[in-house]
C-alpha positions, 0 to 999 in steps of 0.5 A: 199174834203167833199163837193166833196164827198157829191156831189158824194154821197161818204160817208167819215170817218173823223179823228176828231169829228169836221169832223162828225159835219161838215158832214162826215158820221162818225169819229174815233178819239182819245178820249182825248189828255190827254190819247195820252200825257200819252202814249207818256210820257210812251214811253219817259220813256222807251227810257230814261230807255235805250230801243232803240226807234226802239225796242219799240212796235207799239202802238195805242190810247187806247180809240177811240171816234166814232161819227155817223152823222145820218143827213149825213146818211139820206141825202146820203140814208145810213142806219146805223145799230142800233148796230153801233149807240149804240156803238157810243160815240156821235150821231148827229141826223137827 
């Protein structure tokens, strides 16, 4: 899918930092597997305490990691705003 999108000049957002390293324009992923494990444990404790699983609120990762690939942006002719680059956890240079 990445090669097709690159050839068609369609930017992609990946779901792991490896996707950005392989050529997606950027990626959004969970910052740490430990954090996700901790959240899963908290939900499990609530179920064990008697809460019905279907009554638990929807949750999401507490920390998201943003990786921006400037090399891909350059090849696609896309300008990434400086504030987005400043917010990135990692930037892959041109």
